[in-house]
C-alpha positions as CSV (number, residue, x, y, z in Angstrom):
1,M,60.7,82.8,161.5
2,S,59.5,85.4,159.2
3,K,56.3,85.2,157.2
4,K,56.1,83.5,154.4
5,I,54.3,85.0,151.3
6,I,52.1,83.0,149.1
7,A,50.7,85.0,146.1
8,G,48.1,83.6,143.4
9,N,48.2,85.1,139.8
10,W,45.0,84.5,138.4
11,K,46.4,86.6,135.1
12,Q,43.6,86.6,132.1
13,N,41.4,84.3,133.6
14,G,37.7,83.1,134.7
15,N,34.3,85.4,134.9
16,L,32.6,87.5,137.6
17,R,31.1,84.2,138.8
18,Q,34.3,82.0,139.0
19,S,36.8,84.6,140.3
20,I,33.7,85.0,143.3
21,K,33.2,81.6,144.0
22,L,37.4,81.2,144.0
23,T,38.1,83.8,146.3
24,K,35.1,82.8,148.7
25,D,36.6,78.9,148.5
26,I,40.1,80.7,149.8
27,V,38.9,82.5,151.9
28,E,36.9,79.7,153.9
29,K,39.9,77.5,153.8
30,V,42.0,80.4,154.9
31,K,39.6,81.3,158.1
32,K,39.8,77.4,158.7
33,N,43.4,76.9,158.6
34,K,44.4,80.3,160.3
35,Y,47.6,80.2,158.8
36,Q,50.4,82.9,160.0
37,H,51.7,83.6,156.4
38,E,50.8,86.5,153.8
39,I,48.1,85.7,151.5
40,I,48.0,87.5,148.2
41,I,45.5,86.8,145.2
42,F,46.0,88.8,141.9
43,P,42.6,88.7,140.5
44,P,41.9,90.3,136.6
45,S,41.7,94.3,137.5
46,L,37.9,94.2,136.3
47,Y,37.2,92.2,139.5
48,L,39.5,93.5,142.1
49,S,36.6,95.2,143.8
50,E,34.3,92.9,144.0
51,T,36.5,90.3,145.2
52,Q,37.7,92.5,147.7
53,N,34.4,93.1,149.2
54,I,33.8,89.6,149.7
55,I,37.1,89.3,152.3
56,P,36.5,89.8,155.9
57,N,38.8,91.4,158.2
58,N,41.6,91.3,155.3
59,I,42.7,88.1,156.4
60,I,44.2,87.8,152.5
61,K,45.2,90.6,150.8
62,I,44.2,91.6,147.1
63,G,47.2,92.8,144.6
64,S,46.8,94.1,141.0
65,Q,48.2,92.6,138.0
66,N,49.2,95.7,136.5
67,V,49.7,99.4,136.8
68,S,50.3,102.7,134.8
69,A,53.8,104.2,134.2
70,H,52.0,107.5,134.4
71,N,50.3,109.6,136.4
72,N,46.8,109.9,136.0
73,G,45.8,111.9,132.9
74,A,45.2,110.6,128.9
75,Y,46.1,107.4,128.7
76,T,43.3,105.2,127.6
77,G,42.7,101.9,129.1
78,E,45.4,102.4,132.0
79,I,45.1,101.8,135.6
80,G,47.1,104.4,137.6
81,A,48.6,103.6,140.8
82,S,46.5,106.5,142.7
83,M,43.0,104.9,141.5
84,L,44.6,101.6,143.4
85,K,45.6,103.4,146.1
86,D,41.9,104.9,146.2
87,S,40.7,101.2,145.8
88,K,42.5,100.2,148.9
89,I,44.7,97.9,147.0
90,K,47.6,96.6,148.8
91,Y,50.1,94.8,146.3
92,C,50.9,95.1,142.7
93,L,52.7,93.0,140.1
94,V,55.5,94.8,138.5
95,G,57.5,93.0,134.9
96,H,55.9,89.8,134.9
97,S,57.8,87.7,132.2
98,E,54.6,87.8,130.0
99,R,54.4,91.6,130.2
100,R,57.9,91.9,129.7
101,H,58.2,89.4,126.7
102,I,55.0,89.7,125.1
103,M,54.0,93.3,126.1
104,N,57.6,93.9,125.3
105,E,57.7,96.1,128.5
106,S,61.1,97.4,129.5
107,D,63.3,97.6,132.3
108,A,62.7,101.4,131.9
109,L,59.0,101.0,131.8
110,C,58.8,98.6,134.8
111,S,60.7,100.6,136.9
112,N,58.6,104.1,136.3
113,K,55.8,101.1,137.4
114,A,57.5,100.6,140.5
115,L,58.1,104.2,141.2
116,R,54.5,105.1,140.6
117,L,53.4,102.3,143.6
118,Y,56.2,103.7,145.9
119,E,54.4,107.4,145.4
120,N,50.8,105.6,146.5
121,N,52.6,103.3,149.3
122,I,51.6,99.8,147.4
123,K,53.8,97.1,147.8
124,V,55.9,96.6,144.6
125,I,56.5,92.3,143.7
126,Y,58.9,93.2,141.1
127,C,59.6,90.0,138.7
128,I,62.9,89.1,137.2
129,G,63.9,86.6,135.2
130,E,65.9,85.0,132.1
131,T,64.9,83.4,128.7
132,L,65.6,79.4,127.7
133,T,68.1,81.0,125.4
134,E,69.7,82.9,128.1
135,Y,69.4,80.0,130.4
136,K,70.9,77.9,127.7
137,S,73.7,80.3,127.3
138,K,74.7,80.8,131.2
139,K,73.6,84.2,131.0
140,T,71.3,83.5,134.1
141,K,73.1,86.0,136.4
142,S,73.9,88.5,134.2
143,I,70.3,89.3,133.1
144,L,69.3,89.1,137.1
145,K,72.2,91.2,137.6
146,K,71.2,93.7,134.9
147,Q,67.3,93.8,136.2
148,I,68.1,94.4,139.7
149,K,70.6,97.0,139.3
150,Y,68.5,99.0,136.9
151,L,65.9,99.3,139.2
152,F,67.8,100.8,142.1
153,K,69.6,102.4,139.4
154,K,66.2,104.6,139.3
155,I,64.7,104.3,142.6
156,G,66.7,102.9,144.9
157,K,66.3,105.9,147.3
158,Q,62.4,105.1,146.7
159,I,63.6,101.6,147.9
160,N,65.8,102.1,150.8
161,S,63.4,104.7,152.0
162,K,61.1,101.9,152.3
163,P,62.4,98.4,151.7
164,N,59.3,96.5,153.1
165,N,57.5,97.5,149.9
166,I,59.7,96.1,147.7
167,I,59.2,92.2,146.8
168,F,61.5,90.5,144.2
169,A,60.0,87.2,142.5
170,Y,62.4,85.0,140.5
171,E,60.8,83.5,137.7
172,P,62.6,82.1,135.3
173,V,60.4,82.1,131.7
174,W,61.2,78.8,130.4
175,A,59.6,77.9,134.2
176,I,56.0,79.5,133.7
177,G,53.8,77.1,132.4
178,T,56.2,74.5,130.9
179,G,55.7,72.2,134.4
180,L,60.0,72.8,134.1
181,V,61.5,73.7,137.3
182,P,65.1,74.8,138.2
183,S,66.8,71.8,139.9
184,S,67.3,72.4,144.0
185,E,71.4,72.9,143.1
186,E,70.4,75.7,140.5
187,L,67.8,77.4,143.1
188,L,70.3,77.8,145.8
189,L,73.0,79.2,143.5
190,T,70.7,81.4,141.8
191,F,68.8,82.8,144.9
192,D,72.1,82.8,146.5
193,F,73.1,85.0,143.6
194,I,70.0,87.3,143.6
195,R,70.3,87.6,147.9
196,N,74.4,89.0,147.7
197,T,73.0,91.2,144.5
198,V,70.5,92.7,146.5
199,N,72.6,92.6,149.8
200,S,75.0,95.0,147.6
201,T,72.9,97.6,146.7
202,A,69.8,98.3,149.3
203,T,70.7,99.4,152.5
204,K,68.4,97.7,154.6
205,N,68.6,94.1,152.5
206,K,67.1,92.2,155.3
207,S,63.6,93.5,154.8
208,I,63.3,92.3,151.2
209,K,61.9,89.0,150.7
210,L,62.4,87.2,147.4
211,L,59.7,84.6,146.0
212,Y,60.4,81.8,143.0
213,G,57.6,81.5,140.8
214,G,57.3,79.2,137.6
215,S,55.2,75.8,137.3
216,V,54.8,75.8,141.4
217,S,52.5,73.0,142.4
218,P,51.6,71.2,145.7
219,D,54.3,68.8,144.7
220,N,57.3,70.9,144.5
221,A,56.1,73.7,147.1
222,S,57.5,72.4,150.1
223,S,61.2,71.4,148.6
224,L,60.9,75.3,147.1
225,L,60.5,76.8,150.5
226,R,63.0,74.9,152.5
227,T,65.5,76.4,149.6
228,P,67.9,79.0,151.7
229,H,66.6,82.8,150.7
230,I,63.1,81.7,149.3
231,D,60.5,83.7,151.4
232,G,57.5,82.8,149.5
233,L,56.1,81.7,146.2
234,L,54.2,83.4,143.6
235,I,51.5,80.9,141.7
236,G,50.1,80.8,138.3
237,G,47.9,78.4,137.1
238,A,47.5,76.0,140.4
239,S,46.0,79.3,142.1
240,L,42.8,78.8,139.8
241,I,41.9,76.2,141.6
242,A,41.2,76.9,145.4
243,K,42.3,72.9,146.1
244,K,45.6,73.2,144.7
245,F,46.2,76.6,146.2
246,I,45.6,75.9,149.7
247,A,47.4,72.6,149.6
248,I,50.4,75.1,148.8
249,C,49.6,77.2,151.6
250,S,49.3,74.3,153.8
251,T,52.9,73.0,153.2
252,I,54.9,75.9,155.1
């Protein structure tokens, strides 16, 4: 069985002291339990270096929550992919629902961000998902297909040359932070659709992993990970509490 991916997105939470403590607590438990899967944390950008410096032997990976869609230049406040590479950051989130729907990031902008990361050999966790209105209107499949196909249209050549550098994370917008999770049947049908869509587009589709994100907790992690085609989890609020995050890691 291939490695599962357990990723914790801290979002805009915590200060430096809290971030260091949380990182140390997670590292301590990971060292003790010797997990075989890939564990990634996404601290706020300001604390990337501080948290990275206290992780021994790269036992967990550090990722950035965001990246600029542009190469370096006159883009005040942005963080370039080459800067992340220079800081030895291995992963980056792109297209998270909060950025799509609060920051109004389009598929075009997200694909440009993914391209910048590919150019710098940083792995992309590319988030896709539908809103509550789209879900109720039974548009889930059409939205997901549109988001996946657009990305491949723009950077399909790069993806097919390095399929291990792209990971899709399905996160229904209506499930994030609400405590709501799609039913087992819905997850099975949706992930089957995502896998088939990726397979029909990518030349080396078996290398591309799929994650689920949206109100993941220690209580539902095991059932989520038993769902066919789910290769890991993208965790929000529960990743801010070391005990909960480790409990999710321990469900595999």
